[in-house]
N, C-alpha and C positions, 0 to 999 in steps of 0.2 A: 480522337484525343484520349489519352489515358494518363492516370496519375500513378507515380511510382511511390511505394511506401517501403521504407527500410525498417524491418523489425516487426515480428508478429507477437509482440507482447500485448498487454491490455490496451495500451494506447494505439498501437498499430492496427490491431484487429478492429477496435471501435472506429478508427478513422476509415478503414477500408469499408466497413459496413455502411457508414454514413454516405460515403462517396457513391457506392454501388446503388444505394437507395435513390440517388438522384440520376441514375441511368448512365453513369460514367464508368468506363473500364478501369480496373485497378490491377496493377502488377505489384504483388506483395512479396518482398524478399525476406527470407529468413535463413540464417546461417546454420541453424540446427536442421538435420542431425549431422551435417558434415563437420560442424565445429560447435563446441559448447563453451559457454563462459564458465568461470570457476564455480558459480553458484547454481547453474541450471543442470538438471538431470534428465528431464522428460523431453521426448520428441514433440509433444503437443504444444500448441500455441497457448498464450495467456497463462503461462506457468506461474503459480504462486510460490515464490521462493521462500518467503519468511512465514508469517502467520497465515492461517486460513480464514481469518476474520476480516470482514470489510467494515468493521466497526458499527457504531450505533445505527439503528434502522428507523427511528421515529423522526417525524418532520420537526420536532421541537429542538433539535440541535443541528449544527451547520452541516455535518457530514450526512446526516439523515435527509436533510433538505436537498443536498446535492444529489443524492440517489433518486429522490422523487422527481426532481427536475429532469434527470436523465431518463427516467421511466416515461415521463410525459413526452419527451422528444423521440423516444423509440430506440433506446440503447440496447445493443447486442449484449454487452457485458452485464447489464442489470437483468435482462431476460434470462440469461444463463445462470446468473447468481441466484435469482429467485427460484429457478427450477431445480437447483442442486443444493439448497440450503440444508443445514444441519442445526440441531438445537444449540442455542447460544444465548439464552436469556433475551435481553433487549438488543442484542447485536445481530447482525447478519453475518453468519459464518457459513462456509460452503464445504462440500466434499471436494477437496482440491483437485483430485484426479478426475472426478466426474465433471466438474466445472470446466477444466481445461479441455477435456475430451469433447464436450458439447460445443464450446467455442470453435475448436478445430474443425469439427464436423460441419458446422454452419458456414464457416469461411470457405472451406474446401469445396463445398457443394453449391456455392453461389455462382451462377453462370457468368457474372461480370467480374469475378475475382480470379485472377491467375496467380498461383503460388509458385515462386521460384526459390530454389534452395541454393545457397551459396553466400559467400562473404562479399559485401559491396565495399569497394575501395576507392571508387571515383564517383563524384557527383557533378552533374552538368547543371550549371546555374540557370540555363535556359529551358530546362525540363521541369515540369511540375513534380515536386518531390516532397514527401513528408519524412523527416528523419525521426523515427520512433525507436531508435536502437536500444533504448534503455540506459540505465546508469552504468552497466558493465560493457561499455563499448569496446569492440575489438581494436587491436592496435592499428590495423590498416585504416579503419574508418576514423579512428581518433586523429590520425595524421591529416586526413582529408577535411574533417570538421575544423581542425585548427587552422587549416588554410582558408576555409570559408569564413570563420569568425574573426580571424586575425588576432586572436587573444588566447591566453592560457586558460585552462580549466580551473574551476574551483572544485573541491572535493571534500567528502566526509566519509566516515566508515559506518557501515550498517551491519547489523547482526541478526541472526535467526535463532529461534528457540528450538530446543530438542523435542522429540516425539517419543512416547512410550506406548507399549501395548496395554490395552485395558486389562487383560487377564493377569498382568503382572502387578497391578495395583492392589494393595492390601485394603479391602473395603471394611475390615474390622477396625481400622484406624481412620480411614478416609470416610467421607460422607457426601451425599449428593445434596446440593442446594444452590440457589442463586442469592446474591446479597439482597436483603429486604424482600425475598420471595419473588423478585422480578424474573420470570422465566421458569419458575418452579424449581425443578431439580436438574437444570441444564448443565451445571458445572460439578466436577468432582473436587472436593475440598480436602486438603491435607492440613490439619490443625497443628499448631505448635504451642507449647507453654513457654514461659519466659526462658527457662534454662535451655530448652531445645533450640529456641530461636538464637540465643546468644552464642551457643556452640556452632550453630550453622553459620551465623554471621562472621564469626572469627575465621572459620575455615574457608569460607567463600572469599573474604577480603584478602586472604594470604595465598590463595590458590594460584597455581602457575598458568599463565596464559600462553597461547600458541604464538609463535613468531609470525608477524604479518609478512605476506609475500612481498609487499612493496618495501619492506625494510624500514618502516617508520615506527619509531618507538612510542610516540605520543600522538596517536591519530586524533583528528577532530571528529568527535562522535556526534551524530544527530540526536538531539535531546529526545525526540519521540521514539527512538529505537535504541535506547541506551543499554549496553550490556549490563546484566545484573551484577557482575563483579565490579563494574565501574560505579554503579549505584551504591553498592555496599561500602565502597571506600569513601563515600561522601558523608558517612555518619552511621552510627549504630541504628538509628530509627528511620533512616531514609526509606528503606524497603517497606517498613510498616505503614508509611504514609503513601506508598505507591502500590505496586502489584501485590504485596503481602498484607494489605490492610485488612484487619479482622472485623471491621464494623459491618453490621447487618447480617451476621452469621452466628448461629449457635450450634455447638457440637451435639448432635442428638444422642451420641453414645453415652454422654454423662451430663448433658444440659449445661455445659460450661461455655463461657465466652473465651475463645482462643486468644492468645497473646499475638499471634500472627497466623496467617492462612495462605498456603500456596494453592492456587486454583489450576485445574486442568480443564481444557475445553476439547470437546469432540472434534476430531480432525477428518473423519470420513463418514460416509452415510451409513456404513455397517456398524459404527460405534466400536470398532476394534482398536482404533488408534486415538490417542489423546496428546495434545501439545501442552507444554507447561507455560501457562499464561504469563507474559512479561519476562520470561527467562531467556531473552536473547543473550547470547554469550560468545566469548571467544576463548574460553578456557580450553586447555588441552583435553582431548577426549577422555583420557584416563582420569583427569581431575574432575571432569563433569560427572563421570560415573561415581567417583568417590564422594564428592561433596553433595551432589543432588540425592544420593542414596541416604543421606542423613535426614532427609525430609520424611516425617512420619507417613507411612503408607507407600513410600517409594523405596523402601530398603532393598527390595528384590526386583526393582523395575527393570524391564527389558527395553533398552534404548534402540529404536529402529532408525533414528537419525539423531546425531549429536548436533549441537549448535555450531554454527559457522559464522565467520565474519568476512566481509568483502568490501572493496572500495566502491563507493557510488560516486559517479562523476556527473557534474551538471555545469551548464554554461552560464555566463553572466547575462541572463536573459534581458534585464532592463535596458542594457546597452545595445542588444542585438535584435530583439523581437518587438513586434507591435502586439496589440491586444487581440489579434486573430491568430497568433502564434506564427505569423509569417516574418521572415527576416526583413529588416528595414533596408538592407543593402541589396538583397536578392529576393524580390517579392514573390518569386515562384517557388522559393524554398521555405518550407515550414518545419518547425520542430514540434514534437509532442512527447508526453510522458515525463518521467522523473528527470530526464536530462535537461528539462526546462526549469527545474527548481520547484515543481509541485511535488509534494511528498505524500505518498500513500497510494494504495491500489486504485481507489475510486477517483482520486484526484488525477491520477495518470490517465485513466480511461476518459475522464471528463475533458482533459486537454486534447486527447485524440478525437473526441467528438467534435469539439469546436474547430480544431485544425482541419479535420476532414470535411466538415460542412463548408468552411471558408475556402478550402482549396477547390472544392466542387463549384462553389459560387463564382470563384475567379475564372474557372474554365468556362462556365456558362455565361460570363459577363454580367453577373447579377451583383447587387449591392452586398457587401460583406455583412455577416451576422456579428454585430457588436452589442453585447449585453452589458447592462449597467451593473454597478455594485449593489443593486437591489436584489440581484440573484446570486446564488452560489457560483454558478458557472461564470458569470461576469466578474465576480469578486476575485476569483482565481486568475482569470486571464488578465485582469487589470493589475493584479499584484505583481505578476511575473514581468509585466511590461512597463512598470512605473519607473520612469527615469530618475525620479527624486531619491530612489533607494540607492545608497552608496555602499552599504555593507549587506549585499544580497545573500540571504540564507534560505534553504529549502523550507517550505511552509505547507502544513496541512490546512485545509479549509477551516475557517473559524469565523464567528460573527464579528470579530475584531477587524476584519478586512472588508466587511459589508458597509454600505452607507448607513449612517446612524438612523434609528427609527424616528428620532425627534421627539421622543416621549420617554418618561421614566416608568419602567415596569419592573417590579421586584420579582414577581413570580416567573420562574424560568420557563415553565410550560407556556404560560400566557405570552411571554416575550417571544419564544420560539414560534408560536402560532401566528404572531403578528408578522414576523419575518417571512414565514411561509405564505401567508395571505398576500403580502406585497410582491413576493417573488412570482407567484403563480399569475398575478395580474400582469406583471411585466412580460412573462412568457406568452400570455395570450395575445399581446400586441406585437410580438416579434415575428418577423418574416423568416421562418426557419425552413 
């Protein structure tokens, strides 16, 4: 008996790893390099299309707790992320090429995993299959999934931030620091005074955006990945309360408190590339160069990648899936990754972990792994399968979807520690 997985992204690779750990053969299908989606460039698996950050890494917040739960279960994605991390303050960021290369090497060298290259256009409801094709599903597979689900897709638009070379950043204007000293000098900061910020804001808000391939003028943008130009149009100070917030930073060049700060985060292990934090964008490339060069320290920046925007597609999971990520109508068919409505790299990998474990358990005639909302893994799987949700939207993991602690705790660290303590106790009891 073998299990077929469609897609070698973070979710598909994690699912394949979990299944192989249980001694079951995996047939992993990936259409690259024969065919690429509009956002993918590398032939490697688990390609990080947008940011290289996997977000906060402490157990005191929901995404950090999710990472630790995955580590405890034996996650391939977390093993590779920890091995390829780059400085990012309190966040876990990775060398994106090194990370993908390591995942690819481990998958290709596992004796129970067979990689097949090509586009899948047909799904057999009687074969154990995990659809982890990602949010940029090919047209042929889209048609087949529509047949399986019997429903139309929901969709939103996602955006990626530009990357510049380190040597092109003017460090006589920029400076190294992390907010409140967390992480030392992990970020490069480009400070702005009020006049500089207002000029930048006006130019950004009026800059010309690229036409969407889908021909939609007013896309539904996911709030967690909002293009910087969309944020600017929401008000003069919106960016200063978001990615350009100046709090916790002092400009060492003149000991001043900046009016706004643009941060850059290391994007590769050599420290030669930096991405502009929070600057997901769909401006025309020429406009990106013109407007972003107004940022102090980036006047002569060399852009090795401009920001891009693409459509992310997801299914109406609460009507289609149970909390093991299996289809209610076709129990041998599982979904995993962003196509289920989980949002974020780690959340995608987490869904692949649970889908993979449960597909394997089903093949082995074992009881399914169903975790409660006392864990981050369980909170996510229960969110995407909650039939009471009528307006389903993509969701990052957060404590709001956990079971309440049943006590009032004001201190965030103490509250996070309580969530973690309860979660780890739940995992100890689970038959994984």
